[in-house]
C-alpha positions, 0 to 999 in steps of 0.5 A: 573259405570252402571256396578253395578252387575259385579262380578269379573273384571279379566283385568291383564297381558294386556298392558292397560294404563292411570290410574284405574278409580275412577268409580271403586269404584261403582262396589259394588258386586265385589267379590273375587277380583279385578285383574289389575295387569302386566299392564302399569296403571298410576296415583294414587290409587283411594281411592274409591276402599275403597268401595269395601267392599266384595272384598278379594283379591286386585292385583295392582302390577307391575304397574306404579302406583304413590301417596300414599296407600290411607287410605280408603282401610282400610274400606276393612275388607273382605281382605285377599290378597293385592298386590302393589309390584313393582310401584312408590307409596310413603310415609308410609302405612297408619295406617288403614291397621292395622284394615285389620285383615283378611289379610293373604298377603300383597305385597308391596316390590320394591316401592322405596319411599315407607317406615315406618313401617308396620301397626300393 
């Protein structure tokens, strides 16, 4: 939480375990991406990540994340790419994601419990 000037976080393709720390939401200088894909992270996607409004890419795919996609991610108006595939997410995609007008790429496949419509 004290790394307030951190601008990039590339922790993909490791063997990281545990949950995605809620404190990442305090790293508001992160830009352009948060890359935590291809690890063994579990638990839920923290709603605090919705505070990372400078992000253009958020990659959390190929982990063991559970729960729902937080509606707070709809505040990430700079987001262009988001990836949640190959986790254990459930429920529907929040309608707030429809506000991400700059989104050009969304990968959510291979979440057996994820259902419903893609927000427009």
